[in-house]
C-alpha positions in Angstrom: -19.6 41.1 185.1 -19.9 39.7 188.6 -21.8 36.4 189.0 -25.2 37.0 190.4 -27.4 35.2 192.8 -30.5 36.8 191.3 -31.8 35.0 188.2 -32.9 38.3 186.7 -29.2 39.3 186.4 -27.7 35.9 185.7 -27.0 36.1 182.0 -23.8 36.1 180.0 -22.7 39.4 178.4 -24.0 42.9 178.8 -27.6 43.4 179.8 -29.3 45.4 177.0 -32.6 47.1 178.1 -35.1 48.6 175.7 -36.2 51.6 177.7 -40.0 51.8 177.5 -39.9 49.2 174.7 -38.6 49.9 171.2 -40.2 53.1 170.2 -39.5 56.3 168.2 -37.2 56.3 165.1 -35.8 52.9 165.8 -39.2 51.3 165.7 -41.1 53.0 162.9 -42.4 55.7 165.1 -44.1 53.4 167.6 -45.1 55.2 170.8 -43.4 54.3 174.1 -44.8 52.0 176.7 -47.2 50.2 174.4 -47.6 46.5 173.7 -46.4 47.1 170.2 -43.2 48.8 171.5 -42.5 45.8 173.7 -43.3 43.4 170.8 -40.9 45.3 168.6 -38.1 45.1 171.2 -38.6 41.3 171.5 -38.5 41.1 167.7 -35.1 42.9 167.7 -33.9 40.2 170.1 -34.1 42.2 173.4 -34.5 40.0 176.5 -34.8 43.0 178.8 -37.2 45.9 178.8 -38.0 48.7 181.2 -41.2 50.3 182.3 -42.8 52.3 185.0 -46.2 51.4 186.6 -49.1 53.4 188.0 -52.2 52.4 189.9 -55.6 53.5 188.6 -58.2 54.7 191.0 -59.9 51.3 191.1 -56.7 49.3 191.7 -55.4 48.3 188.3 -51.7 48.5 187.5 -50.7 49.9 184.1 -47.3 50.0 182.4 -46.9 53.7 181.7 -44.2 56.3 182.4 -46.1 59.5 183.2 -48.5 59.9 186.1 -51.0 61.6 183.7 -52.3 60.9 180.2 -51.8 64.4 178.9 -48.4 64.2 177.2 -48.8 61.1 175.0 -52.5 60.3 174.7 -55.7 61.9 173.4 -57.1 62.1 177.0 -56.2 64.2 180.1 -56.1 63.4 183.8 -54.0 61.7 186.4 -54.0 57.9 186.2 -54.5 57.7 190.0 -57.7 59.7 189.7 -59.2 57.7 186.8 -60.8 54.2 186.7 -59.3 51.6 184.4 -62.4 51.8 182.2 -61.4 55.4 181.5 -57.6 54.9 181.1 -58.1 52.0 178.7 -60.0 54.3 176.3 -57.0 56.6 176.0 -55.1 56.3 172.7 -51.5 57.1 171.8 -50.2 57.8 168.3 -51.3 55.1 165.9 -54.3 54.1 168.0 -52.3 52.2 170.6 -53.7 51.8 174.1 -52.2 51.9 177.6 -51.2 48.3 178.6 -51.7 46.5 181.8 -48.5 45.5 183.5 -49.8 42.0 183.9 -50.3 41.7 180.2 -46.7 42.7 179.6 -45.5 40.0 181.9 -47.9 37.4 180.5 -47.3 38.1 176.8 -43.7 37.1 176.8 -43.0 34.6 179.6 -39.2 34.7 179.1 -38.9 38.5 178.9 -37.3 40.2 181.9 -38.8 43.4 183.0 -37.2 46.2 185.0 -40.0 48.1 186.7 -40.3 51.3 188.8 -43.4 51.9 190.9 -43.8 55.6 190.5 -46.0 56.2 193.6 -46.5 54.7 197.0 -50.0 53.5 196.0 -48.5 51.2 193.3 -46.2 49.2 195.7 -48.6 46.6 197.1 -50.4 46.2 193.8 -47.1 45.6 192.1 -46.2 42.9 194.6 -49.6 41.4 194.1 -49.1 41.2 190.3 -45.6 39.7 190.7 -46.8 37.0 193.0 -50.0 36.2 191.0 -48.0 35.8 187.8 -45.1 33.9 189.4 -42.7 36.5 188.0 -40.4 37.1 190.9 -37.3 35.8 189.1 -37.7 37.8 186.0 -38.5 41.2 187.5 -36.1 43.8 188.9 -37.5 46.8 190.8 -35.9 50.2 190.9 -37.1 53.3 192.6 -36.1 56.8 193.6 -37.8 56.0 196.9 -35.8 53.8 199.3 -39.0 53.4 201.3 -40.8 51.7 198.4 -37.8 49.4 197.8 -37.8 48.4 201.5 -41.5 47.7 201.4 -41.1 45.4 198.4 -38.1 43.6 199.8 -40.1 43.0 203.0 -43.2 41.8 201.2 -41.5 39.6 198.5 -38.3 38.5 200.3 -34.7 38.3 199.5 -35.2 36.6 196.1 -36.5 39.9 194.7 -34.0 41.7 192.6 -33.8 45.4 193.4 -31.5 48.2 192.4 -30.2 50.7 194.9 -32.2 53.7 196.2 -30.8 57.2 196.4 -29.1 56.8 199.7 -27.3 53.5 198.7 -26.2 55.2 195.5 -24.6 58.0 197.4 -23.0 55.4 199.7 -21.5 53.6 196.7 -20.2 56.8 195.2 -18.5 57.7 198.5 -17.1 54.2 198.7 -15.6 54.6 195.2 -13.6 57.5 196.6 -12.0 55.3 199.3 -14.3 56.2 202.2 -15.6 53.2 204.2 -19.3 52.8 204.2 -21.7 50.2 205.6 -23.3 47.3 203.8 -25.5 48.1 200.7 -28.7 46.2 200.3 -29.3 45.8 196.6 -28.6 43.5 193.6 -27.4 46.2 191.3 -26.8 49.9 190.8 -29.0 51.5 188.1 -27.8 55.1 187.6 -27.4 57.9 185.1 -24.0 58.8 183.8 -24.2 62.1 185.8 -26.6 63.9 188.0 -26.7 67.5 186.7 -23.0 68.6 186.5 -21.9 65.9 189.0 -20.5 62.7 187.5 -21.9 59.4 188.8 -20.4 56.7 186.7 -16.6 56.4 186.3 -14.1 53.6 186.5 -13.9 53.9 190.3 -17.6 53.7 190.7 -17.8 50.5 188.6 -14.9 49.0 190.4 -16.4 49.8 193.8 -19.7 48.1 192.7 -18.0 45.1 191.4 -16.0 44.6 194.6 -19.4 44.3 196.4 -20.7 41.9 193.7 -23.1 44.6 192.4 -23.7 45.1 188.7 -23.8 48.6 187.2 -26.6 49.5 184.7 -26.6 53.0 183.2 -29.6 54.9 181.9 -30.7 56.3 179.5 -27.9 56.1 177.0 -28.6 56.9 173.3 -25.3 58.1 172.0 -23.1 55.5 170.3 -19.8 57.1 171.6 -21.1 57.2 175.1 -22.2 53.6 174.9 -18.7 52.6 173.7 -17.1 54.6 176.6 -19.3 53.0 179.2 -18.7 49.5 177.9 -14.9 50.3 178.1 -15.4 51.2 181.7 -16.9 47.8 182.3 -20.5 48.5 183.0 -22.8 45.5 183.1 -25.9 46.9 181.4 -27.2 49.8 179.3 -30.8 51.2 179.0 -31.5 53.0 175.8 -34.2 54.7 173.7 -32.2 53.8 170.6 -32.3 50.0 170.7 -31.0 49.5 167.1 -27.9 51.6 168.0 -27.2 49.7 171.2 -27.7 46.4 169.3 -25.2 47.5 166.6 -22.6 48.5 169.3 -22.9 45.2 171.1 -22.9 43.1 168.0 -19.7 44.8 166.8 -18.1 43.8 170.1 -19.4 40.2 170.0 -21.6 40.8 172.9 -25.1 40.4 171.4 
């Protein structure tokens, strides 16, 4: 793993991310993106978790994957169209509520949180929360929007850890094939194993990232054999919905 100037990434061994917390079969059926799911991940020994964030109509930032409540709660509607007073009444399986992003940061002061603002309207509010809670060094921001990443880097400065946007990811993939590319502004690459039928992560991609001092984190990896293969390639982090499986794999390798 390349040494990192970002405190978020500066840790020995492989970064293990509990994707949306510890939920599903590995956590007694807990629903995703709930405080109980994040507590379960911490209880398993995870120091990194992942979440997405959305802004309510009245300017409250919630830790939630979908832009609407319909799929996993007993309510319907787009979060951006609802006040926090309405969103907080929604209940997931087991009676769990939708958490505030600020509560996730505040409940476990040592926990490092990978976060994606899912809409433009979330960007400034996310920056506000990071500044207000003093969480700059324990947050990494990823996004499918390079524009959102640029806004956050401009607002919060070079200490903010960010992953690469889509254009930079393409640049790195091209560089891995031996084609010169310009500088890449990011702390790490956070990518899927493949995009449709097109492979993204292979030995050349990892090597190209490491030559630039960039870590490679791969999402969302739930299969034990795929975890083993990626670790053999030298990736620096894995995001998973099967935290017990990833912990077992890393423990067997002496990396937990």
